[in-house]
PyMOL commands that place a pseudoatom at each C-alpha (Angstrom):
pseudoatom trace, name=CA, resn=MET, resi=1, chain=A, elem=C, hetatm=0, pos=[111.695, 114.763, 115.152]
pseudoatom trace, name=CA, resn=GLY, resi=2, chain=A, elem=C, hetatm=0, pos=[112.279, 111.051, 114.972]
pseudoatom trace, name=CA, resn=ILE, resi=3, chain=A, elem=C, hetatm=0, pos=[112.511, 108.372, 117.600]
pseudoatom trace, name=CA, resn=PHE, resi=4, chain=A, elem=C, hetatm=0, pos=[116.128, 109.251, 118.406]
pseudoatom trace, name=CA, resn=GLY, resi=5, chain=A, elem=C, hetatm=0, pos=[115.241, 112.905, 118.970]
pseudoatom trace, name=CA, resn=VAL, resi=6, chain=A, elem=C, hetatm=0, pos=[112.311, 112.045, 121.207]
pseudoatom trace, name=CA, resn=ALA, resi=7, chain=A, elem=C, hetatm=0, pos=[114.444, 109.621, 123.226]
pseudoatom trace, name=CA, resn=THR, resi=8, chain=A, elem=C, hetatm=0, pos=[117.129, 112.285, 123.670]
pseudoatom trace, name=CA, resn=VAL, resi=9, chain=A, elem=C, hetatm=0, pos=[114.627, 114.928, 124.815]
pseudoatom trace, name=CA, resn=VAL, resi=10, chain=A, elem=C, hetatm=0, pos=[113.080, 112.488, 127.289]
pseudoatom trace, name=CA, resn=MET, resi=11, chain=A, elem=C, hetatm=0, pos=[116.470, 111.501, 128.689]
pseudoatom trace, name=CA, resn=VAL, resi=12, chain=A, elem=C, hetatm=0, pos=[117.614, 115.147, 129.001]
pseudoatom trace, name=CA, resn=ILE, resi=13, chain=A, elem=C, hetatm=0, pos=[114.430, 115.986, 130.913]
pseudoatom trace, name=CA, resn=LEU, resi=14, chain=A, elem=C, hetatm=0, pos=[114.918, 112.972, 133.164]
pseudoatom trace, name=CA, resn=LYS, resi=15, chain=A, elem=C, hetatm=0, pos=[118.558, 113.965, 133.735]
pseudoatom trace, name=CA, resn=PHE, resi=16, chain=A, elem=C, hetatm=0, pos=[117.618, 117.538, 134.704]
pseudoatom trace, name=CA, resn=ALA, resi=17, chain=A, elem=C, hetatm=0, pos=[114.800, 116.256, 136.936]
pseudoatom trace, name=CA, resn=GLY, resi=18, chain=A, elem=C, hetatm=0, pos=[117.277, 114.055, 138.766]
pseudoatom trace, name=CA, resn=VAL, resi=19, chain=A, elem=C, hetatm=0, pos=[115.448, 110.835, 137.897]
pseudoatom trace, name=CA, resn=ILE, resi=20, chain=A, elem=C, hetatm=0, pos=[118.513, 109.377, 136.187]
pseudoatom trace, name=CA, resn=SER, resi=21, chain=A, elem=C, hetatm=0, pos=[122.138, 109.965, 137.097]
pseudoatom trace, name=CA, resn=TRP, resi=22, chain=A, elem=C, hetatm=0, pos=[123.715, 108.766, 133.875]
pseudoatom trace, name=CA, resn=SER, resi=23, chain=A, elem=C, hetatm=0, pos=[126.645, 110.498, 132.257]
pseudoatom trace, name=CA, resn=TRP, resi=24, chain=A, elem=C, hetatm=0, pos=[125.875, 112.988, 129.508]
pseudoatom trace, name=CA, resn=TRP, resi=25, chain=A, elem=C, hetatm=0, pos=[127.404, 110.555, 126.993]
pseudoatom trace, name=CA, resn=LEU, resi=26, chain=A, elem=C, hetatm=0, pos=[124.629, 108.078, 127.749]
pseudoatom trace, name=CA, resn=VAL, resi=27, chain=A, elem=C, hetatm=0, pos=[121.978, 110.789, 127.715]
pseudoatom trace, name=CA, resn=PHE, resi=28, chain=A, elem=C, hetatm=0, pos=[123.037, 111.915, 124.236]
pseudoatom trace, name=CA, resn=SER, resi=29, chain=A, elem=C, hetatm=0, pos=[123.708, 108.386, 122.955]
pseudoatom trace, name=CA, resn=PRO, resi=30, chain=A, elem=C, hetatm=0, pos=[120.552, 108.339, 120.759]
pseudoatom trace, name=CA, resn=VAL, resi=31, chain=A, elem=C, hetatm=0, pos=[121.874, 111.376, 118.859]
pseudoatom trace, name=CA, resn=ILE, resi=32, chain=A, elem=C, hetatm=0, pos=[125.330, 109.817, 118.556]
pseudoatom trace, name=CA, resn=LEU, resi=33, chain=A, elem=C, hetatm=0, pos=[123.795, 106.536, 117.376]
pseudoatom trace, name=CA, resn=SER, resi=34, chain=A, elem=C, hetatm=0, pos=[121.676, 108.389, 114.820]
pseudoatom trace, name=CA, resn=VAL, resi=35, chain=A, elem=C, hetatm=0, pos=[124.709, 110.209, 113.414]
pseudoatom trace, name=CA, resn=VAL, resi=36, chain=A, elem=C, hetatm=0, pos=[126.742, 106.994, 113.199]
pseudoatom trace, name=CA, resn=LEU, resi=37, chain=A, elem=C, hetatm=0, pos=[123.905, 105.127, 111.462]
pseudoatom trace, name=CA, resn=ASN, resi=38, chain=A, elem=C, hetatm=0, pos=[123.426, 107.972, 108.976]
pseudoatom trace, name=CA, resn=ILE, resi=39, chain=A, elem=C, hetatm=0, pos=[127.138, 108.014, 108.172]
pseudoatom trace, name=CA, resn=LEU, resi=40, chain=A, elem=C, hetatm=0, pos=[127.125, 104.243, 107.614]
pseudoatom trace, name=CA, resn=ILE, resi=41, chain=A, elem=C, hetatm=0, pos=[124.036, 104.352, 105.393]
pseudoatom trace, name=CA, resn=GLU, resi=42, chain=A, elem=C, hetatm=0, pos=[125.412, 107.258, 103.350]
pseudoatom trace, name=CA, resn=GLY, resi=43, chain=A, elem=C, hetatm=0, pos=[128.746, 105.479, 102.979]
pseudoatom trace, name=CA, resn=LEU, resi=44, chain=A, elem=C, hetatm=0, pos=[127.063, 102.314, 101.776]
pseudoatom trace, name=CA, resn=SER, resi=45, chain=A, elem=C, hetatm=0, pos=[124.896, 104.190, 99.304]
pseudoatom trace, name=CA, resn=VAL, resi=46, chain=A, elem=C, hetatm=0, pos=[127.888, 106.067, 97.883]
pseudoatom trace, name=CA, resn=SER, resi=47, chain=A, elem=C, hetatm=0, pos=[129.830, 102.821, 97.590]
pseudoatom trace, name=CA, resn=ILE, resi=48, chain=A, elem=C, hetatm=0, pos=[126.983, 101.017, 95.825]
pseudoatom trace, name=CA, resn=SER, resi=49, chain=A, elem=C, hetatm=0, pos=[126.367, 104.006, 93.543]
pseudoatom trace, name=CA, resn=HIS, resi=50, chain=A, elem=C, hetatm=0, pos=[130.052, 104.104, 92.625]
pseudoatom trace, name=CA, resn=LYS, resi=51, chain=A, elem=C, hetatm=0, pos=[130.096, 100.390, 91.779]
pseudoatom trace, name=CA, resn=VAL, resi=52, chain=A, elem=C, hetatm=0, pos=[126.970, 100.664, 89.629]
pseudoatom trace, name=CA, resn=THR, resi=53, chain=A, elem=C, hetatm=0, pos=[128.279, 103.730, 87.806]
pseudoatom trace, name=CA, resn=LYS, resi=54, chain=A, elem=C, hetatm=0, pos=[131.635, 102.065, 87.235]
pseudoatom trace, name=CA, resn=SER, resi=55, chain=A, elem=C, hetatm=0, pos=[130.016, 98.942, 85.770]
pseudoatom trace, name=CA, resn=VAL, resi=56, chain=A, elem=C, hetatm=0, pos=[127.809, 101.012, 83.443]
pseudoatom trace, name=CA, resn=VAL, resi=57, chain=A, elem=C, hetatm=0, pos=[130.807, 103.035, 82.258]
pseudoatom trace, name=CA, resn=ASN, resi=58, chain=A, elem=C, hetatm=0, pos=[132.814, 99.848, 81.669]
pseudoatom trace, name=CA, resn=GLU, resi=59, chain=A, elem=C, hetatm=0, pos=[129.937, 98.344, 79.684]
pseudoatom trace, name=CA, resn=HIS, resi=60, chain=A, elem=C, hetatm=0, pos=[129.740, 101.404, 77.447]
pseudoatom trace, name=CA, resn=GLU, resi=61, chain=A, elem=C, hetatm=0, pos=[133.503, 101.399, 76.918]
pseudoatom trace, name=CA, resn=GLU, resi=62, chain=A, elem=C, hetatm=0, pos=[133.336, 97.812, 75.682]
pseudoatom trace, name=CA, resn=ARG, resi=63, chain=A, elem=C, hetatm=0, pos=[130.310, 98.450, 73.485]
pseudoatom trace, name=CA, resn=PRO, resi=64, chain=A, elem=C, hetatm=0, pos=[129.252, 102.061, 72.959]
pseudoatom trace, name=CA, resn=TYR, resi=65, chain=A, elem=C, hetatm=0, pos=[125.529, 102.724, 73.139]
pseudoatom trace, name=CA, resn=TRP, resi=66, chain=A, elem=C, hetatm=0, pos=[125.424, 103.855, 69.493]
pseudoatom trace, name=CA, resn=SER, resi=67, chain=A, elem=C, hetatm=0, pos=[126.935, 100.632, 68.188]
pseudoatom trace, name=CA, resn=ASN, resi=68, chain=A, elem=C, hetatm=0, pos=[124.836, 97.911, 66.684]
pseudoatom trace, name=CA, resn=ARG, resi=69, chain=A, elem=C, hetatm=0, pos=[123.907, 95.242, 69.256]
pseudoatom trace, name=CA, resn=GLY, resi=70, chain=A, elem=C, hetatm=0, pos=[124.850, 92.474, 66.838]
pseudoatom trace, name=CA, resn=ASP, resi=71, chain=A, elem=C, hetatm=0, pos=[128.436, 93.719, 66.440]
pseudoatom trace, name=CA, resn=LYS, resi=72, chain=A, elem=C, hetatm=0, pos=[131.057, 92.661, 68.952]
for i in range(1, 72): cmd.bond("trace and resi %d" % i, "trace and resi %d" % (i + 1))
show_as sticks, trace
zoom trace
């Protein structure tokens, strides 16, 4: 359980104990924030991976890996 999970558990306990009177959206905001950050990071990694793969494929289309490096 990471920092977001611990923060959520603490805020749920405080909500049930009556210490805080926040809405449930605010109580579960660490979980929501964690999901949003994970989606953004995964999206960025997929985008970067796609660009790298596309550039490698384009390089091999211009000059196949079995060709002589001196030939162009």
